C-alpha positions in Angstrom: 123.3 86.6 -201.2 122.3 90.3 -202.1 120.0 90.1 -205.3 117.5 93.2 -204.4 115.0 93.7 -206.7 114.0 97.1 -207.6 112.9 97.6 -211.8 111.1 95.7 -214.3 113.9 94.6 -215.9 115.2 92.6 -212.8 111.8 91.2 -212.0 112.0 90.2 -216.0 115.1 88.4 -215.2 113.1 86.7 -212.0 110.5 85.0 -213.3 112.1 83.6 -216.5 112.1 80.4 -215.0 109.2 80.2 -212.4 105.4 79.7 -212.9 104.3 80.6 -209.5 104.8 82.6 -206.5 103.4 81.8 -203.1 102.7 84.5 -200.5 103.3 84.9 -197.2 100.6 87.8 -196.2 101.1 89.5 -192.8 104.7 91.6 -193.1 105.0 90.5 -197.1 102.0 92.0 -198.9 99.7 93.2 -195.8 100.8 96.1 -193.7 100.2 94.1 -190.7 103.1 93.3 -188.4 102.8 96.3 -185.9 99.4 95.0 -184.8 100.7 91.7 -183.3 103.7 93.1 -181.6 102.0 94.2 -178.5 98.6 91.7 -179.5 99.4 89.8 -176.6 101.0 91.0 -173.8 97.8 93.3 -174.6 95.5 90.3 -174.1 97.3 88.9 -171.5 97.0 92.5 -169.5 93.7 92.4 -170.0 93.2 89.5 -168.6 95.2 90.4 -165.2 98.4 88.9 -166.2 102.1 89.5 -166.6 103.7 88.7 -169.8 107.2 87.8 -170.3 108.9 90.3 -172.3 109.1 87.5 -175.4 105.6 86.6 -175.7 104.6 88.7 -178.9 107.6 87.6 -180.5 106.9 83.5 -179.1 103.8 83.4 -180.4 103.9 85.6 -183.4 105.5 82.7 -185.6 102.5 80.0 -184.0 99.0 78.9 -185.1 96.3 80.5 -183.5 95.7 77.0 -182.0 98.9 76.9 -181.1 99.3 80.3 -179.6 95.9 79.7 -177.6 97.1 76.7 -176.0 100.2 78.3 -175.3 98.7 81.1 -173.3 96.4 79.0 -171.4 98.9 77.4 -170.3 101.9 78.9 -169.5 99.7 81.7 -168.1 97.1 79.2 -166.7 94.2 81.6 -167.9 90.9 80.8 -166.6 89.8 80.4 -170.2 89.2 77.5 -172.8 91.6 77.5 -176.1 88.3 77.9 -177.8 87.2 81.1 -176.1 90.7 82.2 -175.8 90.8 81.7 -179.9 87.2 83.3 -180.2 88.4 86.5 -177.9 91.5 86.8 -180.3 89.2 86.7 -183.6 86.8 88.8 -182.2 89.7 91.5 -181.3 91.7 91.5 -185.0 89.1 90.5 -186.8 88.0 94.0 -187.3 91.1 95.2 -188.1 91.9 92.5 -191.2 87.9 93.4 -192.4 88.1 97.0 -192.5 91.1 98.4 -191.7 95.0 96.9 -192.8 96.0 97.7 -196.0 98.4 96.2 -198.4 102.0 98.0 -198.6 102.3 100.7 -201.4 104.0 98.7 -203.5 102.4 95.1 -203.2 100.2 95.6 -206.0 102.1 96.4 -208.8 103.7 93.3 -207.5 101.3 91.0 -207.8 99.6 92.3 -211.0 103.3 92.6 -212.8 102.7 88.8 -211.9 99.7 88.0 -213.3 99.9 89.8 -216.5 103.0 87.6 -216.7 101.0 84.1 -216.0 102.5 83.7 -212.8 100.3 82.0 -210.4 99.9 82.9 -207.2 99.0 81.3 -203.8 98.6 83.0 -200.7 100.5 81.1 -197.6 100.1 82.8 -194.3 99.3 81.6 -190.7 96.2 84.1 -190.1 92.9 82.3 -190.1 90.6 82.0 -193.8 87.9 84.6 -193.2 90.5 87.0 -191.5 92.8 86.8 -194.5 89.9 86.5 -196.7 88.6 89.5 -196.2 91.8 92.1 -196.0 92.4 90.4 -199.8 89.2 91.0 -200.8 89.1 94.9 -199.7 92.0 95.9 -200.9 91.4 94.4 -204.1 93.7 91.4 -204.8 91.8 88.3 -204.1 91.0 88.1 -207.8 94.7 87.6 -208.0 95.1 84.3 -206.2 94.4 80.7 -207.1 93.3 80.3 -203.1 95.0 80.8 -199.5 95.9 78.2 -197.7 96.3 78.2 -193.8 98.6 77.1 -190.9 96.4 75.4 -189.0 94.6 73.7 -192.9 97.7 72.4 -192.8 98.2 71.5 -189.1 101.3 73.3 -189.1 103.4 75.8 -188.1 105.9 77.8 -191.0 108.8 75.5 -188.9 107.9 73.2 -190.7 107.2 73.3 -194.7 104.2 71.9 -195.4 102.2 74.3 -195.9 104.5 75.3 -199.0 104.3 72.2 -200.0 100.8 72.1 -199.9 100.7 75.2 -202.0 102.7 73.5 -204.7 100.2 70.8 -204.6 97.1 73.0 -205.3 99.1 75.2 -208.1 100.1 71.5 -209.4 103.5 72.8 -210.0 107.3 71.9 -208.7 109.5 73.6 -205.7 111.5 74.7 -208.5 108.9 75.7 -210.5 108.1 77.9 -207.3 109.5 80.9 -205.4 108.1 81.9 -202.3 108.1 84.7 -200.7 108.0 85.6 -197.0 109.0 88.5 -194.6 110.1 86.3 -191.6 113.6 85.1 -191.3 112.5 81.8 -190.0 109.6 81.0 -192.5 112.1 82.0 -195.0 114.9 79.6 -193.6 112.1 77.2 -193.9 111.3 77.4 -197.2 114.8 77.5 -198.1 115.7 74.5 -195.9 112.7 72.8 -198.4 114.5 73.3 -201.2 112.5 76.2 -202.6 114.1 79.4 -204.4 113.0 82.5 -201.7 112.8 86.2 -202.1 113.0 88.3 -199.0 110.2 90.6 -198.6 111.2 93.6 -196.3 109.4 95.1 -193.1 110.7 96.7 -190.3 109.5 94.1 -187.7 112.0 91.5 -188.9 114.2 94.9 -189.1 117.2 92.7 -186.6 117.2 89.9 -188.6 117.4 91.8 -192.7 120.9 91.1 -192.9 120.0 87.1 -191.8 117.3 86.9 -194.5 119.4 88.9 -197.2 121.9 86.0 -196.2 119.2 82.9 -196.9 117.3 84.1 -199.5 117.6 84.2 -203.0 116.6 87.5 -204.1 115.3 90.3 -201.5 112.5 93.0 -202.1 111.3 95.7 -200.3 107.3 96.5 -200.9 106.7 99.9 -198.5 
């Protein structure tokens, strides 16, 4: 369904019957997916392992604990899962704290929703402290009611747990909320769970954009 949101009038229509927006972070409002495109490959090479061609794509959909377990088991890394996670947090934390920026039009969308009394919450696979640092530095943390992570709810976005928990936190129903996602698999999870979904274009999912348009209720480009 092609319903591209391109101006204020279309946004006005979009929020007529909505009270809450549940935002993914990486690739949706934060321009950060390039960091993850080759992260696992570089991590494995650093530890003397030959990465499979699709390892970055596979691990990108996992929580950090699940990703650490996957890398340890599949590549027989001589590290504990805790040590793998520690190295991942060390390598990526500096970027979230000091470098990663919002997408060009993300601030305008967030402030528009805030000024129209739409409650917002972040639902991300990124760990809480890194997400909070990036949102605070970019000046948008204050607009959100909170941050939920996949680790906090104990499930990846292949399951709807994080979206349902976000509704609970906002004290809103599924019908009251819209999910904002850049990835096809996450948008598919949200849609199958009964949510309206706003698909956000990101170059990392460009090959899936036609499929995202097909399954989402609305679409927007924030770059």
